[in-house]
N, C-alpha and C positions, 0 to 999 in steps of 0.2 A: 316558183310554184307552177308556172305554166309548163316548164319542162317536166316537172314531177307528174302533172296530170297527163301529159302527152305520153310519157313512157309507160305509165300504168295502163293507159288506154290501148296502146299498140300491143303490148305483150299480153295483157289480159284478153283483149278482143280476139287476137290471133289464136290464143290457146282455146278460147271458147269456140271459135270457128272450126278448128280441126277436131276438137273433141265432139262437137255436134255432128260433124261428118261421120265420125266413128260410130256414134249412136244411130245415125241414119242407116249406115251400112248394116248394123245389127238388126234394126227393124226390118230392113229389106230381106236379110237372110232368114229372119223368123217366118216370113211369108213364102219365100221361094224354096226353103229347105236347103240352101247352100250349107256346106259343112262348116261346123264351128266347134270350138273346144273351150271348156273352162280351164283356167289355170290361175295360179297365185302370182302376186306381184314380185315377191322377194326371190331372187335367185332363179328366175324362170328361164325357159328355153323357147321363148316366143318366136325366135328367128326360124326355128325348124317348122313351126306351124305356118309361118308366112311363106316358107318355101313351097308349101302345098296349097296356098291360097285359102287356108282355113281361118275363119274369123275368130280372133281371140276374145273370150268373154272373161271378165275379171269380177268375180262375186264381191270382192272387197270394194271395188269402185262402185258397183251397184249400191252396196250398203252405204257407202260414203255419200253418194249423191242423194239418197233418200234422207240421210241425216241432215245434210246442209239445207235441204228444202223443207225440213221439219215434217217429213212424212214417215219417219222411222218407227215411232212409238206404236202405231196400230199393227205394224208388221211384227214388232218384238212381242207384243201382247198375244198375237195370233200364235206365234211359235211357243210361247209359254203355256197357252191353252192346250197345245198339242203335247206338252210334257217336257219341254226344254226348261232347264233350271234357270232361276234368276241369276245364278253365278256363271252361266255359260257366256261365252264371248258374244257381245251384243251385235257384232258384225254377222255372226252366224245366224242369230235369231232374226235379224232384220232380213237377211237374204232368204232364209227358209220361209219366213212369213210371206215375202214377196213371191217366192216360187209357188207357194200353196194358194196364193190369191189370184193366180192366173196371169202373172206378169211374164211368164216364160212359155214359149210355144207359138204356134201359128197365129193365135189371136192376141199375143202379147207384144211387148217391145223388145224382148230379148229372145233369141232363138233357143230352142231346146238343144243342148250340146250333142254333137256327134260322138265326142270323146270327152272324158273328164281326166285331166292331167294333173296329178298332185305330186309335188316334190316336197319332201320333208326337210325344211331348213329351219330348225329351231323351235317351231311352234307345233306341238303334237295335236292341237285342236284341229289343225287343217286336215289331218288324216281322216278324222271322223266327219268333219264338215263335207269334204269331198266325197267320202263314202255315201253320205246321205244324199248329196246332189245326184250322184250316179244312180242311187236307188230310186229316188223320186222321178228322175228323168229317164230311167231305163236305158242308160248309156253305159258303154264300156268304161271301166276305170283303169287308167294306167298309172301305176304308182312308181315314182322315181325315188330310189333310196340314195340320199345324198349323205356321204360321210361328214360328220362334224369336223370342223377345222381344229385339229388337236395340236398342231404346231404352227409356226409362223407361215409355213407353206405346205400344201398338200403333197403327199408322196406320189410317185409315178403310178403306183398301183391304184391309188384313189382316183386319179384322173382316168386311167384306163377303165376302171370299174364303172364310172359314170358314162364314159363314151360308149361302152358296150350297151348300156341301157338306152342311150340316145339312138343307137342303131336299131334297137328293138322298136323304139317309138317311131322311127322313120318307116319301118316295115308296116306298122299299124296305120300310119298316115297314108301310105300307098294303098293299103287295103280299103280304107274308108273313102278315099277320094278317087281311086282308080288312076292316079297319076304316078309316074315314075319320079323318083328323087333326082333332082337336078342340082349338082354340087355348085355349078356356076351361078345359079340363081341364089343359092344360100350365101355364096361369097359376096354377091352384090348387096344382099340384105345386111350382111355383116359390115360392109363398107358404110352403108347408111347409119347403122347402129353406132359405129365408131365416130362418125361425124357428129351425131347428136350427143354422144358421151363427151366428146371433146368440147362442144359448145357449153354443155351443162357445167363441166369443170371450169371452163374459162369464166363463165358467169359467176360462179360461186367464189372464185379467186378474187374477182373484182370487189367483193365485200370486205376485203382487207383495207380498202380505201376509207378515208374519213371525210365526209360521211359515207356510209355504205350506200350504193346506188339503189338497193332494194332490200326488203326484209327477207332474210334467208330462211325464215320459218313460215310466215304468213304468205308472202308473195311467192315463195317456192312452191306452194300448192298449185299455182297456175302453171308451173313448169313440170311438176311431177306427173301430170296427165300425159303430156307428150313424151317424156323420157321413159315412163313405165308402161303406158298403154300402147303408144305408137312407135316404140323403138324398132328400128329396122326399116322404117319407111322414109321416103324422100320428104314427106310433109314434116316429120319430126326433125330431120336434119336441117331443113330450111328454116324451121321455126327457131332453132337455137342459133343459127347464124344471125338471124334478124334480132333476136333477143340480146345477144352479145353486143351487137352494134348499138342498140339502144342504151344498154347499160354503160358501155364505154363513153357514150356521149354524156350520160349522167355524171360519170366520174369527172370528165373534162369540165363540166359546168359546176362541179362541186355541189350537186343536188342529190337529195335522197328522198325516201318515202315520206318523211315527216318534215315539217318546217324547220325543226332543230333536232339533231341527234344528241341527246344528253347522256344516254347510257347505252353501251354496247353489251348485248347479252348473248349467251349461248343457250339454246333451248333443247331440252331432252323430252322425248315422248310426243305422241300424236296430239293434235288439238281437239277440243270438244266441238265437233262439227255442228251439233244442233244449235250451239250458241257461238258460232265461229266469229261473227262480227263483234258481238258483245265482248268476247274474250280479247280480241285484238285491241278494242278501244280501251280496255283497262290498262294496257301497256302503252298505247299511243299517247294517252294523256300525260304520261311521265317522260315522253320523248325517248322511250326505250325501243331500240331496234335490234332484232336478232341478226347477228352477222354470220352465224352458222347454226346448224341444227342437226341432230342425229336422225330425226324422223325423215328428213329429205333424202337420207341414204338407205332407206329400207329396200329400194329397188336395186341399188348398186353404189359402190364406193368409188364413183368415177373420179372424184377429185384427188384420189391417191394413185392415179396413173393407169388403171386398167382400161383397155379398149378391146372390143371384139376384133379378132384378127382374120381377115378374109383369106389369108394364106394357110391358116390352120383353123378352119371354122368350128369343127366339132370339138377340138381340144380347147379352144378359147371359150366356147359355150360351157363346157364342163368346168373350166377354171372359174368362170363367173358364178356358177351354181354353188361351188364349194367355198370359194375364198372371198369373192368381191361383193358380198352383200352383208348387211349389218346383222341379220338374224341368225346366221350360221357361225357366229363368232362368240367368244366368251365375254362375260361381263367385264373382265379385266381389259379386254381389247376395247370395249366401249369406254372404259375409264380413260384409256390412252388416247382414244379418238377425241374425247371431250377436252382432255388436257391439251392436246395439240391445237384444238380450236381456240381455247382460252389464250394460249401463248401466241400463236401465229396470227390470229385475227384480233388480238389485243382487246379482249373482252373485259368488262368490269364485273360481270357476275354470271352465274349459272341459274337458270330457271328449269325446274323439273315439273312436268305435268304428269302426274301418276294416274293411270287408267284403271278403274275398278275392274272392268271385265277383260282386261288384257294382261295376263300373267307374264307373257313374254317380255313386255316392256316394263311392267311395274315391279317385277321381282328384283329385289336388291337395291331399289332406289333409295330406301332409307339409309342403307350403308353408303350408297353413293353420295348422298348429301353430307354424311359425317366425314367421308374421305376428303371431299373437296373443301369443306368448311374448315376442318381441324388440321388435316395433313398439308393441304396446299394453300390454305388461307384465302380461298375464293368464296366470296359471299354467295350463298346458295339458298334459293327459295324452293320449297316443295309444296305444290297445291294438288288437289285431287278432284276428279270428277269422272266423266266417261267420254269416250270418243263418239258414241252412237246413241246411248240411252239418255234422254233429257231428264229423267227422274233423279239423276245423281249430280245435277249442276245447281249450285246455290250461288247466284250472282252476288248477293250481299256479302256472304262469307268470303267468296273469291275476291271481291273488291277490297274488303278489310285486310286480307292477307297481303295482297299485292301493294296496296297503299302503304301499309306499315313497312314492308320490305324496302320500297323505294325511298321512303322518308329516311330510313336508317342509312341507306346507300348514299343519299344526298348529303346527309350529315357527315358520313365518313369522307366523302370527297372534299367537303369544306374544311374538315379538320386536317386532311392530308395535303391541302393546297399550299 
């Protein structure tokens, strides 16, 4: 247990340090007027912004941080008072409420963006969300049109189409910052990105060990900040080198995040951030550890081999935006990803957390449960709440569902022993 506490402390604290530094940078930029840009997590082109020293702002992360600190509901209610529907994405409402409450700009903690960069990768809510941010902040909106992944690999025309848009974005960044594009600087950024991606993939692969050295759903949240927000920086690359070293030591010690790993599960869907700790404890009491999760791949499918390539930076950025992120792929691709996790990470069950206000993740999850339960024989639990809005979380109901599922799973193990 001493080793367990040590690894949790090192990885969690280092993640907190570098994420706090990012927020400090944003707060400084809010006061100094340094250039900044809003963009989304999934399939983004943050490397290009970094090449111009533009501070990246992630509205999703702002919303997530408010939820985990139990500060989201007043912002959601403010957006609903403005006319946003109860069925709108709660991330959107929390972020808009925050924006309209003075959190953005010279007197806030987040800078008013110089550019709003939106790339459509699966979730059409983002288009309107970023249009609204641009309108409220009076910032230019740059819309990247990303072709949906229709086959196993994108066509050359698809990649060329995205690369031409990236060149247009580069021209806009030159105009906003007054700096000329430096291809060598972009190559260096892509090298750091590839290092971080390699570390992220190595860490997740270690969860094939028994016991897994960390929970690839709950503990992965500590690593999703560096890989998604700080990708392309030396800080992120160094973080993952250190994290991998810690997790390799955990594997060597035969130690994991819980005193005993009784059940290995795959988790689908985001967590309920307002009740994050409570939700985790409902699984921990059963000795259930997530050995892989789909949510941890929303920013990129790094464990399947993709790395940004400094020798062809624009092309590899275009490939990441089209192919190597979860939300630009079909539901059948997600089935295959989960099936791969179940088999290669040797999981006992699948847990689906369905999100009321996120149609992108929740659409088709009922069919997903039927497929894995009836077609593949994988015990599957589906529970429902929301990733941001605390009004849709019932701990008593959640506890009853989870306890009943693991009681049945425990009985199944005993019968098959």
